[in-house]
DODO-907295 format. One line per 5 residues: number of its first residue (from 0); their letters; for each residue x, y, z of C-alpha. Coordinates in steps of 0.2 Angstrom, whole numbers. Example, Ala and Ser with C-alpha at 12.3 -4.5 7.8 and 13.67 -1.06 7.14 Angstrom:
2
0	AS	62:-22:39 | 68:-5:36
This chain:
360
0	MSGHQ	-112:-134:49 | -98:-147:45 | -83:-141:40 | -84:-151:21 | -98:-141:12
5	VLDHV	-94:-130:1 | -101:-113:1 | -115:-107:-13 | -109:-89:-14 | -93:-80:-10
10	DQYLK	-102:-68:1 | -104:-82:16 | -86:-83:14 | -83:-65:15 | -95:-63:30
15	LGREY	-84:-77:39 | -68:-68:35 | -76:-49:43 | -83:-59:59 | -64:-66:61
20	ECSDI	-57:-49:57 | -49:-57:42 | -37:-45:31 | -39:-60:15 | -49:-74:10
25	HLPTA	-44:-87:-3 | -54:-97:-13 | -41:-107:-23 | -42:-122:-33 | -36:-138:-28
30	FPPAW	-33:-132:-10 | -46:-126:5 | -53:-112:8 | -41:-101:19 | -40:-84:24
35	RRLGQ	-25:-73:35 | -27:-69:52 | -14:-57:58 | -2:-61:46 | -3:-79:46
40	LTPIW	-11:-87:30 | -22:-104:35 | -38:-116:30 | -53:-109:38 | -58:-127:42
45	DDHPP	-45:-141:45 | -56:-152:38 | -61:-146:23 | -56:-155:7 | -50:-146:-8
50	LTAQD	-60:-135:-18 | -61:-142:-36 | -62:-133:-53 | -82:-134:-52 | -81:-126:-34
55	TERLA	-71:-111:-40 | -79:-109:-55 | -96:-107:-47 | -92:-95:-34 | -83:-84:-48
60	RSFLG	-100:-84:-55 | -108:-80:-39 | -101:-63:-39 | -94:-60:-56 | -105:-48:-67
65	AGEWE	-103:-52:-85 | -93:-38:-90 | -80:-44:-75 | -83:-63:-84 | -78:-59:-100
70	RLQEK	-62:-49:-96 | -59:-65:-85 | -60:-79:-100 | -52:-66:-112 | -37:-59:-102
75	GDVDF	-36:-73:-89 | -38:-62:-75 | -48:-49:-67 | -47:-38:-51 | -59:-25:-46
80	AYAND	-68:-19:-31 | -81:-29:-25 | -96:-23:-12 | -109:-35:-5 | -120:-31:10
85	HGRYR	-106:-32:23 | -94:-22:14 | -82:-19:1 | -67:-30:-6 | -52:-30:-17
90	ASVVK	-55:-44:-27 | -45:-54:-38 | -48:-70:-48 | -35:-77:-60 | -34:-94:-69
95	QRLGL	-22:-106:-67 | -17:-123:-72 | -29:-133:-62 | -46:-119:-63 | -49:-102:-55
100	DMVFR	-42:-93:-39 | -50:-81:-31 | -44:-70:-17 | -52:-57:-8 | -44:-42:1
105	VINTK	-55:-36:17 | -56:-17:14 | -61:-9:30 | -71:6:26 | -70:14:42
110	IRTMA	-53:25:37 | -42:27:51 | -34:40:58 | -15:43:58 | -13:45:76
115	EIGLP	-27:26:77 | -11:21:64 | 4:28:76 | 11:39:64 | 23:52:71
120	LEHII	9:67:70 | 21:80:71 | 33:77:58 | 21:70:46 | 7:83:49
125	PLTRY	19:96:40 | 23:85:25 | 4:85:20 | 3:106:20 | 15:105:6
130	QNGLI	7:114:-9 | 17:105:-21 | 29:90:-21 | 29:71:-18 | 25:61:-3
135	LVTGS	29:40:-6 | 21:27:6 | 31:11:4 | 31:-5:8 | 29:-25:2
140	VGSGK	11:-30:-1 | -1:-30:15 | 12:-18:25 | -4:-5:26 | 1:4:13
145	STTLA	-16:8:9 | -23:13:27 | -8:24:29 | -12:33:12 | -32:36:17
150	SLIDF	-26:40:34 | -16:55:24 | -30:58:13 | -43:60:27 | -33:71:37
155	INTDR	-30:85:23 | -47:83:18 | -53:89:34 | -37:102:37 | -37:110:21
160	EDHIL	-49:120:9 | -44:109:-8 | -50:99:-23 | -43:81:-20 | -40:69:-33
165	TLEDP	-38:49:-33 | -32:37:-46 | -36:21:-39 | -34:0:-44 | -48:-2:-38
170	IEYVF	-56:12:-25 | -53:5:-9 | -57:18:6 | -72:30:2 | -68:47:7
175	ESKGC	-86:60:7 | -79:77:5 | -76:87:20 | -65:103:20 | -60:98:3
180	HVNQR	-71:93:-13 | -64:75:-17 | -64:65:-33 | -61:46:-34 | -58:38:-52
185	EVHTH	-54:18:-55 | -42:14:-68 | -53:1:-80 | -70:7:-72 | -69:26:-74
190	TESFG	-53:28:-87 | -41:15:-95 | -24:16:-84 | -16:27:-71 | -6:36:-86
195	KALRG	-20:43:-94 | -31:46:-79 | -14:56:-73 | -15:67:-89 | -34:68:-87
200	ALRED	-32:74:-69 | -19:92:-72 | -32:97:-83 | -45:96:-69 | -36:108:-56
205	PDVIM	-34:97:-42 | -21:102:-27 | -18:85:-21 | -17:70:-32 | -18:54:-23
210	VGEMR	-9:39:-37 | -13:21:-31 | 3:15:-39 | 17:20:-49 | 18:5:-60
215	NLETI	29:11:-73 | 38:25:-82 | 22:35:-89 | 14:35:-72 | 32:40:-62
220	QLALT	35:54:-75 | 18:61:-74 | 17:59:-56 | 35:72:-56 | 30:81:-67
225	AAETG	12:87:-56 | 22:87:-40 | 34:100:-48 | 20:110:-57 | 12:117:-42
230	HLVLC	1:98:-34 | 3:88:-21 | 6:69:-28 | 3:56:-15 | 10:38:-22
235	TLHTG	15:20:-17 | 26:9:-22 | 31:-9:-17 | 50:-6:-10 | 57:-12:8
240	NAPRT	64:7:13 | 68:25:6 | 87:23:-2 | 78:7:-12 | 62:17:-16
245	LDRVL	74:30:-24 | 85:18:-33 | 68:10:-41 | 60:27:-46 | 77:33:-55
250	DVFPT	80:17:-63 | 64:18:-71 | 73:30:-83 | 82:27:-100 | 102:33:-93
255	DQREQ	105:51:-102 | 91:58:-93 | 95:50:-75 | 104:65:-72 | 92:78:-75
260	IRVMV	76:67:-65 | 90:66:-47 | 86:86:-48 | 70:84:-52 | 67:69:-38
265	SESLR	78:82:-26 | 69:98:-27 | 51:90:-27 | 53:74:-15 | 43:78:1
270	GILSQ	46:62:11 | 45:44:11 | 35:33:23 | 41:15:21 | 32:2:33
275	QLVPR	31:-14:38 | 18:-23:49 | 26:-34:63 | 19:-50:71 | 16:-42:91
280	LDGGG	27:-54:104 | 10:-56:113 | 0:-62:99 | -14:-48:97 | -12:-41:82
285	RCLAL	3:-34:72 | 12:-17:77 | 20:-5:64 | 36:-2:61 | 39:12:51
290	ELLVN	54:21:42 | 53:40:38 | 63:51:27 | 63:67:25 | 71:77:13
295	TPAVA	82:91:20 | 96:100:9 | 110:85:15 | 95:73:8 | 93:82:-7
300	NCIRE	111:83:-10 | 113:64:-11 | 99:63:-21 | 107:75:-33 | 124:66:-35
305	GKTFM	116:48:-35 | 122:44:-19 | 107:35:-12 | 118:22:-2 | 122:38:9
310	LPGVM	105:40:14 | 105:28:31 | 118:39:38 | 110:54:33 | 96:49:42
315	QTGKN	103:44:58 | 107:61:61 | 90:69:55 | 81:66:70 | 73:81:75
320	VGMIT	65:83:60 | 56:65:64 | 70:55:52 | 71:38:57 | 78:21:49
325	MDESL	69:5:48 | 82:-3:60 | 80:9:75 | 62:8:72 | 63:-12:74
330	RILYI	74:-9:90 | 66:2:100 | 48:-11:96 | 63:-23:101 | 65:-13:119
335	KGLIS	48:-10:123 | 44:-28:121 | 34:-27:108 | 41:-39:94 | 52:-53:96
340	RDEAF	71:-54:93 | 67:-67:78 | 58:-54:71 | 67:-37:73 | 83:-48:66
345	YRSED	74:-55:50 | 65:-39:47 | 81:-29:48 | 92:-21:33 | 110:-21:42
350	KHQMR	110:-38:50 | 128:-34:56 | 123:-22:66 | 107:-27:72 | 116:-45:79
355	EFFDS	130:-31:87 | 115:-24:95 | 107:-38:103 | 127:-44:107 | 130:-28:115
């Protein structure tokens, strides 16, 4: 096949993406078809001309249902879970100045276990066994949050005999009920918003609730209430580390409520996993750099007093419960020869300390 011809259907690009183990496929107007492999975004074919507005419209129509097409015309963007014979994808189509842009996140239907991902089991399993409280999985886009969350839910599904409810936008991994009874609801398809779904969730007597994303005040408030009233709640946030995550949660609230919320969070938080996927030195994929905060009396104290800036220090003394900062995790990967010095430095929080570590 020459690199110059625009394919007839989106599925043909997606099939290629799966064959070459990509995480995302991009079909943008005025740019050649591209894919993200091992974190790098590159054109699929070097000699492919940019897609025209007509090309992208034809490709969008090849896979959008009537309802989605209408929503795109009305709102200017649409994102949903798309499935074909080869698998499932998180599809996003947006209108922009030049035409349509489409991006597909490839969802690996096989749920990876916590051990496969490389999570520290002895410290994470205890978090999943709480009857109530809040577990947050954080990191930037494409840092593997969904994969980690799915592995936690999958473990709970085999380890406990409870009712698990997931609220997602869109549903990514499909869970079969094992020890637990699992219900999955998709925002926009089965319910209007995360807030509405969460309010409904509390009436469905779940033991474990997974909220795809804490997007706004309402969702954060409801998640905290659920965590306080006897549910184990697992959520994701787009923040880089534990102190920033807590600031983000607390800053959403009006000033007069902050003190009360700090007390709530200090009591209901179980742990925060913050992660990055770092390119390996040998070019063979990426490895996980993980920060883990476990709520201890010292941590709860920092949260209550609004002193989140003191958490890195507290985490350094909490190694016995598995606490580790992002910088420490990066240093370990560097010492093991898995990642480059540049990557470790560039991704570190405290550049001054990291420079001292390299110079020592």
